[in-house]
C-alpha positions in Angstrom: 16.6 18.4 8.7 17.5 14.8 7.4 19.4 13.8 4.3 16.6 12.5 1.7 17.7 10.6 -1.2 17.4 12.3 -4.6 14.6 11.8 -7.4 15.0 8.4 -8.8 13.5 10.0 -12.0 15.2 13.2 -12.4 18.0 13.1 -10.2 16.7 16.5 -8.6 17.9 16.9 -4.9 14.9 19.3 -3.7 13.0 16.0 -2.9 10.9 16.9 0.6 9.3 14.4 2.7 5.3 14.3 3.3 4.5 11.3 6.0 5.9 8.0 4.2 6.1 9.3 1.1 9.0 11.3 -1.0 7.9 13.6 -3.1 10.0 15.7 -6.0 8.7 19.0 -6.8 10.1 19.3 -10.4 8.9 16.3 -11.8 6.2 15.0 -9.2 7.1 11.4 -9.1 6.3 10.0 -5.5 7.8 7.5 -3.9 7.8 5.3 -0.5 10.4 6.1 1.9 12.8 2.7 2.1 11.9 0.2 4.7 14.6 0.0 7.5 17.0 -3.2 7.2 15.0 -6.3 9.4 11.9 -4.6 8.6 8.5 -7.3 8.1 8.1 -7.5 4.7 4.5 -7.9 3.4 4.3 -9.5 -0.1 0.8 -10.0 -2.0 -0.1 -13.2 -3.4 2.2 -13.4 -6.2 5.4 -12.4 -4.4 6.1 -8.3 -4.9 6.3 -6.0 -1.7 3.4 -4.1 -0.7 3.9 -0.7 0.8 1.6 1.7 2.3 -0.3 3.8 -0.3 0.1 1.0 -2.9 -3.1 -0.1 -4.8 -4.5 -3.4 -5.1 -7.2 -5.6 -6.3 -9.0 -8.5 -4.4 -8.1 -11.8 -6.2 -11.4 -14.1 -4.8 -14.3 -13.0 -3.5 -14.1 -12.5 0.0 -17.2 -12.7 2.7 -17.2 -10.0 5.4 -17.8 -11.0 8.6 -20.7 -10.1 10.7 -22.4 -8.9 7.8 -24.0 -10.2 4.4 -21.9 -8.2 2.2 -19.2 -9.9 -0.2 -15.8 -7.7 -1.5 -16.4 -9.2 -5.1 -13.5 -10.6 -7.2 -11.8 -8.0 -9.3 -12.1 -4.8 -6.1 -9.7 -1.9 -6.4 -8.3 -1.0 -3.2 -6.5 2.4 -3.4 -3.9 3.5 -0.7 -3.8 0.4 1.7 -2.3 0.9 5.0 0.1 -2.1 6.1 -0.2 -3.1 9.8 0.7 -5.6 12.2 -1.5 -8.3 13.4 -3.5 -11.4 11.6 -4.5 -9.5 9.0 -1.6 -7.6 7.2 -3.9 -4.7 5.1 -5.8 -2.1 7.0 -8.1 -0.1 3.8 -11.4 1.3 3.2 -13.3 -0.1 0.5 -15.9 1.9 -1.6 -19.7 0.7 -1.0 -18.3 -1.4 2.4 -16.4 0.9 4.3 -13.2 0.4 6.4 -11.8 -3.2 7.0 -8.6 -5.6 7.0 -7.4 -8.0 4.9 -5.2 -10.5 4.6 -1.9 -10.1 1.8 -2.1 -13.2 0.6 -5.8 -12.7 -0.8 -4.6 -9.4 -2.9 -2.3 -8.6 -5.8 -0.4 -5.7 -6.4 -1.4 -3.4 -9.8 
C-alpha cells in the first residue's frame, strides 16, 4: 500500500485514493494527487493551474466545428479531464455532448 499524505484540512492520516483524487473520510475533503516532477502544467486563461476534476467557465463564445451549435460565454463545465494534444481539455457540456476545449478559452472557477 503506498504512503498517502495526510489530509491538508484536518491532518487525518486515514486518507484513501479514488482514481486521481485523494479523499479524507473524516472531514470529506477531496484533493488531487500532486503531479510528478517535470510533468506538463496546463494553465487557464488567467494563469491558474488546472487539474483533472476541476470546474471551469468558458470565457468567450465558441463555435462547435461541424455543427451550428455555439458554446456560450459563461457556460460552466464540470469535471474536466486534461489530455495531451491540440485541445488540452476533454469534457461533456450539457446540450452539446463530449468535446475538446483549449485551456486558453476557459477560466477556473
